[in-house]
C-alpha positions in Angstrom: 103.7 46.3 165.8 100.0 47.3 166.0 99.5 44.8 168.7 102.2 46.2 170.9 100.4 49.7 170.4 97.1 48.0 171.7 99.0 46.5 174.6 100.6 49.9 175.6 97.1 51.5 175.4 95.5 48.9 177.5 98.0 49.3 180.2 97.6 53.0 180.3 94.0 52.7 180.5 94.2 50.1 183.3 96.5 52.6 185.2 94.0 55.3 184.5 91.2 53.0 186.1 93.3 52.2 189.1 94.1 55.8 189.7 90.4 56.7 189.6 89.9 53.9 192.3 92.1 55.8 194.5 90.5 59.1 193.8 86.8 57.7 194.2 87.5 57.2 198.0 85.6 54.0 198.5 83.0 54.8 195.7 81.8 57.8 197.5 82.6 60.3 194.9 80.4 59.8 191.6 82.6 60.7 188.7 85.7 58.9 189.6 83.5 55.8 190.3 82.0 56.1 186.8 85.5 56.5 185.3 86.7 53.3 186.8 84.1 51.2 184.9 84.6 53.2 181.7 88.4 52.9 181.9 88.4 49.2 182.6 85.8 48.5 179.9 88.0 50.2 177.4 91.1 48.4 178.8 89.5 45.0 178.4 88.3 46.0 174.9 91.8 47.2 173.6 93.4 44.1 175.3 91.2 41.9 173.2 92.4 43.7 170.2 95.9 43.3 171.4 95.6 39.5 171.8 
């Protein structure tokens, strides 16, 4: 059951990273661009725990 929780969290972090990619407007805005890398790094870390 804990694996599914990690999987759902990884999906939500990936969606947040993709949303920030839209807000960054081609990496011209600083904070959304930083959050892209933060959310994707967290996503891959949590996905590792899910597996």
